[in-house]
N, C-alpha and C positions, 0 to 999 in steps of 0.2 A: 868487907863483909860479903859482897857479891861473889868474890872468888871462893870464899869458904862455902857458900851455898852451892855454887857450881860444882866444887869438888865433892861435896857430900851427895849431891843429886846424881852425879855420874858414878860415883863409887857404889851408891845404893843400887842403881840400875845394873851395874856390872855384877854385883853380888847376887842380885835377884835372878839375872840371866843364868849365872853359873849354877845356882841352886835349882832352877827349873830343869836344867839338864840332869842334875843328880836324881831327881824324883822319877824321871823317865827311865832311868837305867838301873833301878833297884832290883837286886836279885831276889829269887824266892827265899823264904825263910830257911829252908834246908841247905841251900847253897851258901847263903850268908853265914850260917852256923859252921859249916864245913870249913870255909875260908878263915873264919875267926879262930877256930881251934888249931889250924895248921901252923906249927911253929916256923915253917919256912917263910910265912908271910910276916913275921915279926923280926925286925932287925934290932939287935941289942935289947931284946925283950920289950921294947916300948915304941918302936917306930914301925908303923904298919906300911908295908910295901907289897901291893898286889895289883899288877897291871890288868888282870882279868876283872877285878872289882871296879865298877864304874862309879861307885858312890864316892862323894867328896869327903864325907865325914862319917866313917864307920865308928861303931862303939869302941871304946878303949879296951885294952886287954882284960881289965877287971870291969865287967859290965856294971853299970850303975854309977860309974865314976865320970861319965861324960863321953865325949867323942874325941877322936884323934883325926889327923890328916892322913889321907891315903897318898903316900909319896909315890906310889906307882901310877897314879892318875895325873896327867899333866894339868888337867883342869883344877885339881886340888891345889897344886902349887900356884896356879894363877889366882885362885880364890884366896890363898894365904897371902900372896903378894898384894892383892887388892885390899885385904883387911889391914895389912901393915901400912899400906899407902894411906888408908883412911885415918889410922892412928897417927901417922906422921903428919898428915895434913891438919888434923885437929890440933896437934901440938904446935905446929908451925904457925897456923893462922890464929890460934887463940892465945 
């Protein structure tokens, strides 16, 4: 049980640190809209890839449907890996 709590605590701290970086690097609304509408930033119409965009979770292509991972930002990939690690840890320890 203590291993589970340790994994959850470390994963939570990791994700909070990653999300705090995300808020500091948010673009202004005009730039974010320009990036969102640019078809070059969407691979296979659903994967967002924009290295200039520092947000971890930009809105999906159809706004109002949630958020997607910015695969152009290495921190996004780390956050996704951290989330998958939390899910794996919960499944493994419970």
